[in-house]
N, C-alpha and C positions, 0 to 999 in steps of 0.2 A: 448431512445427517441421515439421509435416506440410503446412503451407501449403494447407489445404483451402479451397475457394471458399466465401465467405460468402454463399451464395444461399438459405439456409434449408432446403435439401433434405438430409435425413439421408443419411449415407454408410455404405457397408458396409466395415468395417475388420477387419483381421486382427491379433490379439494373439498373438505367438509367444513361447512360454514364459510363458503367462498365469498359472500358479500358482493361487492362490486367488481370482483375479479382481479384485484391487484396482485394477489399471490399467484393466481393463474397466469398472469402475464410473465412472471419470472419463469414458470415452467415452460411456457411457450418459447421464451428467449433461449432456453437450454435445449430446445428441439424436441420437447415431449408433447404428447397429446394429453388432454385432461378433461374430466367431467367435474363440474362444481355443483354442489347442492347447498341450499340455504332455506331457512324457514321464512325469511323476509321476502315477500314479492317485490317490494319497493327497491330493495337492494339489487335484486336480480334484474329489475328494469334498468337500473343504472348500468349494470354490466352489459346489457343489450345495447344501450345507448353508446357505450364506449366501444362496442363492436369487438368484444373479447373473442378469442379463437376457440375457447372451450365450449362444450355443450353444457347447458344449465338445467338444473332440476329443482323444482320447488318441493321441498320435503322437510319433515320434522325428523331429525335423526333419532329422537327418542322413541319414535314409532317403528324403527328399523329402516334400513336403507333401501330394501327392495330391489337390489341389483343382482345381475346374473352371477353365479358362482365362479370364482377363479379368474375374473377378467382383468383385474388391476395388478400392476407391478409394484405399486406402492401407494401410500395415502398420506396426506398432510392435513393439518388443521391449525388455525391461528385463533386463539382466544375464543373457543366455542364450547369445548366439551365440558367445561366447568358448570355450564347452565343445566346439565343433566342432574346435578346434585341438588337442585332446587325444585320445589313444587310451585310453579308459577300459576297453575290452575288447580281447582279442587280435584280434578280427575287425574292429576299427575302423581305418580308414585315413583320417586327417584330410583329405587332398586329395580323396578320393572323396566324403566326407561334405559337404565344402564345395561341391563341384561339384553334388551332388544338391540341396542346400538352396537355393543361389542360383538354380540353373536352374529349379527348381519354383516358387520365389518370384516370379521374373520372369514366368513363364507365367500365374500366377493373378492378376496385377495388370492393371488397365486401363492402356492407354498414357497416359503422362503422370502416373501415380500416383507418390507419393513414399513412401519407406521411411525410418523413423528407428529405428535400432537402437542403444540404449545398451549399452556393453560395457566389460569390463575384460580386459586381456591381460597375459601374463607378460613380454612384451618387444615391441620395435618390429617385429621380424620377423613376429610373429603378426598384428599390425595390418596390415602390408603383405600378408600372405597373405589376410586377409579382403577387403581392398580389391581385390586382384588377381583373386580368383575372382568377386567381384561385377561387375567390369568385363568379365570374359570372358563372363558370363551376359548382358550387354547393358546393365547399369546405368551411369549417369553420376552423378558426385558425388564425395564425399570425406569427410574426417574433420573434425568440429567438436569443440573442446574448451572446455568451460565452466570458468572459474576456473583457468587453466592454471598459475598460480604457487602454488596452494594445495594442500597435501598431503591435506587432508580433504575440501574441497568440490569438488575437481577431478572432472569427469565427461567421458567421451569418447563421441561419437556417430558412427555411420556414417550419413550422410545421402545417399541415392541417389534418383534419378528414373528411372522405367521408360522409358528412351529410349536411343537410340544414344549410345555413348561419345563420338562425334564432335560431338554437340550440346552446346554450352556451357550449363551449369546453374549458377546462382548459389546458393551455400550460405548458410544463415541465419547471422546474427551470433552469436558466442559471448558468454557473459556474462563480463565482466572481473572482476578481483579486487576492485576498488574501486567496483563498480557500473556501470562503463562497459562498452560493448559492444565486444568485440574481434573483428576480422575473422579468418576462418580460410581465406579464399580464397588460392590460390597466388599470384595477382597481387599481393596485399598483402605477401606474404613477400618478393617480389623488391624491394620498395621500400626496405626497410631491411636486407636480408640476414639477417633473423631469422626463425626458424620456431617460436618458443616457443609460439605459440597452437595449433600443430599437434602439439607434442611429446606422445607418449603415454607415460605413466609405467608402471612395473612394478607390477602388482597381482596379487592372487589366488594361484592355485595355484603350488606349486613342482613341479618335474619329479618324476615318480614314480621310485622306485628301479629299476623295470624299464627305463624309458627311459634312465636314467643308465647302467645296465649295458650296454645296447645301444650307447650312444655310446662307452663304454669299449672295447668289442670292435672297433668301427669304427676307433678310434684306436690299435689295436695294444697295448692294455693288458690284454687278456683273461688272458694267462698270469700276470702279476703278481697280478691280482685272484684268480685261481684258487688260486695258491700261498698267498696270505694266508688264504683261506677254509679251505683244507685244514689249515693250521697252527692256525687257530682251532678247528677241529673236533678236532684232536689234543689240544689243551690241555683240551678238554672231555671227553676220554676216549673219543671216538668211534673206531671202526675205519675208518681212511682208507687207501686204496691208496697205495703208495709212489710218490714222484716219479720220473719217468723223462724221457728226452729228448723223449718224445711228449706230455708233460703240457702242455695248453693249446695244442697245435699245431692249426691249422685243417685240417680234413679236405678232401681233394680232392673236387671235384664228380664224382659218378658219373652216367653217362648210361645 
């Protein structure tokens, strides 16, 4: 899917979220050099114990990759980029992390280099968010879905080329359910009015309680939730302040 030129010259590749280096071993087997980055120090320790051939970097991709411009001939990632859509810490802002990641990824790639990012998302909106920020960074491409009608074998990929979004880039063919190759280009969807080959399923993490509570406040249900929690605490014998007309009322902004 990287569409590397078959010229016998080893390429320098980036493995984002490399973990213990399993995917990097495949790159080594094909004669390429690679650098892997991961946020987990323990996973990188496993990669060191396994004596992987790639260089390893402890880094949070949401803070930017911090690599030299134009040094990589391609980049891969397996089940990592979807975590950028979630706020795992109070200091995390998904939009800022996505912007930092795709911007730094674009800069460290040689022009014309391809990126293949296998991912899972909670919903279609997250997929659109990933594609949107990649396009804003300068990438051109889209989503490829292997085995789109299978609940177990289905896999989604972001396939981007490091060039202007105005430049047309052909996407690789997706693997079909019965062994045939299914196209995932937009032009093919227009032919029959179907976009099944591009549909992204709902996978992985559910929303955290913190995010659900935040959405409830935004939707005007904060008071109902607060009253239920206070009643729950009373049943447990806790000392809870009495309810008043001010309970759950949003405070005015002070300047």
